[in-house]
Backbone as CSV, one residue per row, in Angstrom:
resi,resn,N_x,N_y,N_z,CA_x,CA_y,CA_z,C_x,C_y,C_z
1,MET,-11.844,-55.497,-65.527,-10.448,-55.335,-65.887,-10.239,-56.057,-67.228
2,ASN,-9.650,-55.325,-68.194,-9.412,-55.960,-69.486,-8.114,-56.764,-69.441
3,GLU,-7.833,-57.463,-70.519,-6.716,-58.395,-70.536,-5.341,-57.720,-70.401
4,PRO,-5.062,-56.592,-71.069,-3.742,-55.957,-70.876,-3.508,-55.479,-69.442
5,GLU,-4.563,-54.955,-68.787,-4.412,-54.527,-67.397,-4.121,-55.709,-66.489
6,ALA,-4.801,-56.813,-66.747,-4.575,-58.020,-65.946,-3.152,-58.534,-66.136
7,ALA,-2.654,-58.478,-67.369,-1.291,-58.943,-67.641,-0.274,-58.061,-66.928
8,GLU,-0.502,-56.732,-66.933,0.401,-55.816,-66.223,0.384,-56.082,-64.726
9,ARG,-0.792,-56.290,-64.176,-0.914,-56.565,-62.737,-0.209,-57.868,-62.379
10,TYR,-0.417,-58.892,-63.203,0.224,-60.180,-62.959,1.743,-60.047,-63.036
11,ALA,2.247,-59.277,-64.014,3.689,-59.073,-64.146,4.246,-58.348,-62.917
12,GLY,3.476,-57.369,-62.397,3.912,-56.669,-61.198,3.968,-57.587,-59.986
13,GLU,2.977,-58.465,-59.855,2.978,-59.434,-58.750,4.180,-60.366,-58.866
14,ARG,4.465,-60.833,-60.065,5.619,-61.716,-60.264,6.909,-61.000,-59.922
15,LEU,6.995,-59.718,-60.290,8.192,-58.947,-59.985,8.372,-58.790,-58.482
16,ARG,7.294,-58.516,-57.759,7.388,-58.394,-56.302,7.771,-59.726,-55.671
17,LEU,7.209,-60.832,-56.160,7.572,-62.141,-55.625,9.045,-62.423,-55.878
18,PHE,9.514,-62.054,-57.066,10.918,-62.258,-57.394,11.807,-61.420,-56.483
19,ALA,11.358,-60.236,-56.133,12.141,-59.344,-55.270,12.015,-59.726,-53.797
20,GLY,11.219,-60.747,-53.472,11.086,-61.195,-52.087,10.005,-60.484,-51.320
21,GLN,8.960,-60.028,-52.006,7.888,-59.321,-51.328,6.533,-59.846,-51.783
22,VAL,5.588,-59.812,-50.891,4.204,-60.113,-51.206,3.390,-58.937,-50.704
23,SER,2.629,-58.344,-51.580,1.786,-57.176,-51.273,2.572,-56.084,-50.532
24,GLY,3.796,-55.821,-50.999,4.576,-54.724,-50.447,5.345,-55.037,-49.177
25,ARG,5.175,-56.231,-48.603,5.886,-56.593,-47.373,6.967,-57.614,-47.688
26,PRO,8.091,-57.587,-46.996,9.123,-58.597,-47.215,8.614,-59.980,-46.827
27,LEU,9.073,-60.997,-47.529,8.640,-62.367,-47.246,9.121,-62.846,-45.883
28,PHE,10.332,-62.491,-45.503,10.921,-63.058,-44.310,10.731,-62.209,-43.072
29,GLY,10.287,-61.012,-43.194,9.977,-60.187,-42.039,11.208,-59.672,-41.319
30,PRO,10.981,-58.907,-40.266,12.086,-58.283,-39.551,12.855,-59.250,-38.661
31,THR,12.380,-60.481,-38.501,13.051,-61.402,-37.588,14.284,-62.048,-38.193
32,LEU,14.522,-61.875,-39.496,15.670,-62.511,-40.120,16.979,-61.930,-39.601
33,ASN,17.063,-60.625,-39.464,18.281,-59.977,-39.001,18.147,-59.532,-37.556
34,MET,17.600,-60.379,-36.719,17.320,-60.033,-35.332,18.609,-60.010,-34.516
35,ASP,18.792,-58.946,-33.755,19.935,-58.881,-32.853,19.649,-59.747,-31.637
36,ILE,20.703,-60.362,-31.109,20.551,-61.190,-29.923,21.479,-60.654,-28.844
37,SER,21.148,-60.953,-27.605,21.931,-60.440,-26.484,23.283,-61.147,-26.393
38,ARG,24.148,-60.603,-25.578,25.479,-61.182,-25.400,25.397,-62.587,-24.806
39,ASP,24.498,-62.781,-23.832,24.348,-64.110,-23.227,23.814,-65.118,-24.238
40,GLU,22.827,-64.698,-25.035,22.307,-65.586,-26.081,23.401,-65.923,-27.086
41,GLN,24.233,-64.942,-27.402,25.342,-65.143,-28.328,26.311,-66.195,-27.787
42,ARG,26.639,-66.107,-26.514,27.576,-67.067,-25.910,27.021,-68.481,-25.926
43,VAL,25.748,-68.611,-25.565,25.128,-69.934,-25.531,25.047,-70.516,-26.936
44,LEU,24.589,-69.718,-27.899,24.482,-70.211,-29.270,25.844,-70.586,-29.840
45,HIS,26.877,-69.828,-29.484,28.211,-70.157,-29.982,28.685,-71.499,-29.427
46,ALA,28.445,-71.732,-28.150,28.829,-73.022,-27.561,28.017,-74.164,-28.166
47,LEU,26.741,-73.920,-28.443,25.913,-74.944,-29.088,26.385,-75.209,-30.515
48,ALA,26.804,-74.168,-31.213,27.281,-74.332,-32.584,28.558,-75.160,-32.630
49,GLN,29.326,-75.135,-31.562,30.552,-75.926,-31.506,30.293,-77.359,-31.055
50,GLY,29.043,-77.717,-30.774,28.725,-79.091,-30.409,28.135,-79.263,-29.031
51,GLY,27.743,-78.189,-28.370,27.149,-78.279,-27.042,25.704,-78.747,-27.099
52,ARG,25.122,-78.961,-25.918,23.725,-79.410,-25.843,23.102,-78.922,-24.543
53,ILE,21.766,-78.830,-24.547,21.012,-78.426,-23.370,20.077,-79.572,-23.004
54,ALA,20.252,-80.112,-21.812,19.384,-81.188,-21.320,18.448,-80.614,-20.263
55,LEU,17.158,-80.906,-20.396,16.170,-80.395,-19.448,16.024,-81.339,-18.268
56,LEU,15.815,-80.767,-17.091,15.526,-81.538,-15.889,14.024,-81.426,-15.644
57,LYS,13.333,-82.572,-15.565,11.880,-82.568,-15.425,11.459,-83.391,-14.217
58,THR,10.256,-83.068,-13.711,9.664,-83.869,-12.643,9.029,-85.111,-13.257
59,GLU,8.466,-85.957,-12.406,7.842,-87.187,-12.895,6.652,-86.911,-13.812
60,ASN,5.949,-85.805,-13.562,4.792,-85.491,-14.410,5.152,-84.603,-15.597
61,GLY,6.432,-84.367,-15.874,6.871,-83.669,-17.074,7.088,-82.181,-16.942
62,LYS,6.943,-81.613,-15.750,7.152,-80.174,-15.569,8.655,-79.880,-15.532
63,ILE,9.071,-78.858,-16.259,10.488,-78.494,-16.331,10.892,-77.791,-15.038
64,THR,11.929,-78.309,-14.392,12.415,-77.713,-13.150,13.747,-76.993,-13.326
65,GLY,14.495,-77.361,-14.332,15.794,-76.749,-14.563,16.404,-77.278,-15.839
66,LEU,17.654,-76.911,-16.061,18.351,-77.407,-17.245,19.827,-77.539,-16.964
67,GLU,20.466,-78.347,-17.788,21.912,-78.510,-17.724,22.463,-78.194,-19.104
68,PHE,23.427,-77.287,-19.158,24.016,-76.849,-20.409,25.445,-77.374,-20.474
69,PHE,25.717,-78.239,-21.446,27.027,-78.865,-21.594,27.715,-78.338,-22.848
70,ASN,29.027,-78.082,-22.760,29.774,-77.707,-23.961,30.208,-78.977,-24.681
71,ARG,30.969,-78.839,-25.769,31.307,-80.016,-26.577,32.220,-80.999,-25.865
72,GLU,32.986,-80.527,-24.870,33.851,-81.436,-24.110,33.102,-82.157,-22.995
73,GLY,31.842,-81.759,-22.743,31.053,-82.390,-21.705,31.067,-81.642,-20.379
74,TRP,31.691,-80.473,-20.333,31.720,-79.675,-19.113,30.376,-78.989,-18.916
75,LEU,29.931,-78.959,-17.668,28.678,-78.284,-17.323,28.926,-76.784,-17.278
76,MET,28.141,-76.042,-18.065,28.293,-74.590,-18.140,27.180,-73.942,-17.321
77,SER,27.448,-72.756,-16.777,26.468,-72.117,-15.900,25.821,-70.877,-16.505
78,ASN,26.123,-70.559,-17.758,25.623,-69.302,-18.315,24.315,-69.435,-19.082
79,CYS,23.539,-70.475,-18.830,22.228,-70.618,-19.466,21.196,-70.913,-18.377
80,ASN,20.147,-70.098,-18.327,19.075,-70.320,-17.353,17.763,-70.547,-18.094
81,LEU,16.692,-70.779,-17.360,15.410,-71.083,-17.998,14.876,-69.924,-18.828
82,ALA,15.085,-68.694,-18.373,14.601,-67.539,-19.135,15.320,-67.444,-20.482
83,LEU,16.618,-67.639,-20.464,17.397,-67.601,-21.702,17.012,-68.762,-22.618
84,PHE,16.792,-69.928,-22.032,16.359,-71.096,-22.795,15.031,-70.818,-23.501
85,LYS,14.080,-70.213,-22.787,12.774,-69.924,-23.383,12.887,-68.903,-24.511
86,LYS,13.780,-67.921,-24.360,14.002,-66.942,-25.430,14.536,-67.621,-26.686
87,LEU,15.543,-68.483,-26.500,16.138,-69.165,-27.644,15.143,-70.097,-28.321
88,LYS,14.324,-70.748,-27.521,13.314,-71.648,-28.080,12.242,-70.861,-28.830
89,ALA,11.848,-69.702,-28.293,10.846,-68.863,-28.957,11.373,-68.320,-30.286
90,ARG,12.659,-68.056,-30.363,13.263,-67.572,-31.606,13.607,-68.700,-32.562
91,LYS,13.299,-69.944,-32.162,13.558,-71.145,-32.956,15.045,-71.307,-33.262
92,ALA,15.880,-70.932,-32.295,17.321,-71.075,-32.445,17.794,-72.431,-31.946
93,ILE,16.975,-73.096,-31.122,17.310,-74.423,-30.612,16.108,-75.336,-30.805
94,LYS,16.398,-76.652,-30.870,15.326,-77.616,-31.102,15.737,-78.967,-30.544
95,SER,14.750,-79.689,-30.062,14.954,-81.055,-29.606,14.150,-81.970,-30.512
96,SER,14.711,-83.108,-30.844,13.958,-84.066,-31.653,14.089,-85.449,-31.038
97,GLY,12.972,-86.112,-30.896,12.964,-87.470,-30.368,13.369,-87.586,-28.918
98,GLY,13.105,-86.569,-28.108,13.441,-86.634,-26.695,14.920,-86.422,-26.391
99,GLN,15.703,-86.087,-27.390,17.130,-85.843,-27.215,17.362,-84.442,-26.651
100,PRO,18.586,-84.153,-26.172,18.874,-82.794,-25.693,18.711,-81.764,-26.805
101,TYR,18.506,-80.513,-26.414,18.327,-79.430,-27.371,19.652,-79.109,-28.049
102,ARG,19.590,-78.895,-29.357,20.753,-78.534,-30.166,20.429,-77.288,-30.970
103,ILE,21.438,-76.690,-31.542,21.238,-75.484,-32.341,20.595,-75.851,-33.680
104,THR,19.750,-74.972,-34.192,19.107,-75.170,-35.484,19.823,-74.332,-36.541
105,ARG,19.405,-74.512,-37.775,19.966,-73.700,-38.854,19.650,-72.217,-38.618
106,ARG,18.479,-71.958,-38.082,18.091,-70.576,-37.742,19.026,-70.012,-36.675
107,GLY,19.378,-70.836,-35.686,20.316,-70.415,-34.653,21.690,-70.127,-35.219
108,LEU,22.110,-70.919,-36.200,23.401,-70.673,-36.837,23.394,-69.364,-37.610
109,GLU,22.239,-68.987,-38.163,22.138,-67.702,-38.855,22.215,-66.541,-37.863
110,LEU,21.645,-66.737,-36.666,21.638,-65.673,-35.670,23.005,-65.450,-35.023
111,VAL,23.752,-66.517,-34.840,25.025,-66.406,-34.130,26.065,-65.779,-35.058
112,ARG,26.839,-64.886,-34.509,27.942,-64.294,-35.257,29.211,-65.051,-34.902
113,SER,30.117,-65.156,-35.836,31.314,-65.938,-35.585,32.179,-65.254,-34.526
114,GLU,32.846,-66.078,-33.737,33.789,-65.616,-32.719,35.115,-66.287,-32.945
115,TYR,36.169,-65.560,-32.703,37.489,-66.138,-32.797,37.711,-67.058,-31.603
116,ASN,38.162,-68.267,-31.858,38.386,-69.243,-30.815,39.887,-69.351,-30.532
117,ASN,40.286,-69.113,-29.308,41.706,-69.096,-28.951,42.226,-70.494,-28.627
118,ARG,42.032,-71.428,-29.494,42.523,-72.771,-29.232,43.677,-73.097,-30.136
């Protein structure tokens, strides 16, 4: 490959990187605009308002259940282990330092705003 061809190829690569693509594929993939279920939406909305998910574990660390609290501290019943695992797999919730699970920036991107009747 001579020098002008290399320069053209390099310019094309830079243009694709600028447009958000590498080798013809988007950088962020199809998961950026992922639709979420109604139940996931409700849980993420409550977490975005200040709620938290505390895990219940056995002595040897096995997860047996969870408690989902809204921002006022009321125990909510619309989150189960299957829904928790989905949200964790989508990186919408995260725990740090042994604290209860909270919403992440990714979770805030996934949740759509809801009108609050307060």
